C-alpha positions in Angstrom: 0.0 0.0 0.0 1.2 3.5 -0.8 -0.4 6.5 0.9 -0.1 10.2 0.7 -2.2 13.0 2.2 -2.5 16.3 3.8 -4.4 18.1 6.5 -5.1 21.8 7.2 -7.1 24.1 9.4 -8.9 26.6 7.1 -9.9 29.0 9.9 -6.7 28.9 12.0 -6.5 32.7 11.8 -10.0 33.2 13.3 -10.4 34.5 16.8 -13.5 32.3 17.5 -12.6 29.0 19.2 -15.3 27.1 17.3 -13.9 28.1 13.9 -10.2 27.7 14.8 -10.7 24.1 15.8 -12.0 22.9 12.4 -9.7 20.7 10.2 -10.0 19.1 6.8 -7.9 16.2 5.6 -7.5 14.1 2.5 -5.7 10.9 1.7 -4.9 9.0 -1.4 -4.2 5.2 -1.2 -2.9 2.8 -3.8 -3.3 -0.9 -3.0 -1.2 -3.8 -4.4 -1.0 -7.5 -3.6 2.2 -9.1 -2.5 1.4 -12.3 -4.4 -0.9 -11.7 -7.3 -2.5 -15.2 -7.1 -3.6 -14.7 -3.5 -7.3 -13.7 -2.9 -8.0 -11.1 -0.3 -10.3 -11.5 2.7 -13.5 -13.5 2.0 -12.6 -14.3 -1.6 -12.6 -10.7 -2.8 -10.0 -9.5 -5.5 -9.5 -13.1 -6.5 -8.2 -12.5 -10.1 -4.5 -13.2 -10.6 -3.6 -9.5 -10.8 -1.5 -7.5 -8.4 -3.4 -4.1 -8.7 -6.1 -4.1 -6.0 -7.4 -0.6 -6.4 -7.3 3.0 -5.3 -8.8 4.8 -2.4 -9.6 8.4 -1.5 -10.5 9.5 2.1 -11.8 12.9 3.0 -12.6 14.0 6.5 -13.9 17.0 8.4 -13.2 17.3 12.1 -14.8 20.1 14.1 -14.4 20.8 17.8 -17.4 23.1 18.2 -16.9 23.6 22.0 -14.4 22.3 24.5 -16.7 19.4 25.3 -18.5 18.9 21.9 -17.0 17.8 18.6 -18.4 16.4 15.4 -16.9 14.6 12.4 -17.8 13.4 8.9 -15.7 11.0 6.9 -16.1 10.0 3.2 -14.3 7.2 1.5 -14.2 6.0 -2.1 -12.7 2.7 -3.2 -12.1 2.2 -6.9 -11.5 -1.5 -7.6 -8.5 -2.5 -9.7 -7.6 -5.3 -12.0 -7.7 -7.9 -9.2 -11.5 -7.5 -9.1 -14.1 -8.7 -11.5 -14.9 -6.1 -14.1 -18.6 -5.9 -12.9 -17.4 -4.7 -9.5 -18.3 -1.1 -9.1 -16.9 1.7 -6.9 -17.6 1.6 -3.2 -18.6 4.6 -1.2 -18.4 4.9 2.5 -19.8 7.7 4.7 -19.5 7.9 8.5 -20.4 10.8 10.8 -20.9 11.4 14.4 -20.6 13.6 17.4 -18.7 13.3 20.7 -19.8 14.9 24.0 -17.5 14.8 27.0 -18.7 15.3 30.5 
């Protein structure tokens, strides 16, 4: 697996705490098999090719108050040659909030 990415705080210059504590990040991932004949997991990517696929992850993290934060994550997986040609892209979304007492 090869991975690159970045993260930044778009409002780091702001005086307001709730804006200053917002961050955005993005990652790009490139997946390869060690042995091209080997299947992955539960029989996925079972074609004898080494290129598994590519992934993109984007996330927003926001500490709204000292004790309240929220996040949203989006992931996209684009299957490579090791998958059947009928296999489509996979999208993942996860969001939530944390409250600390």
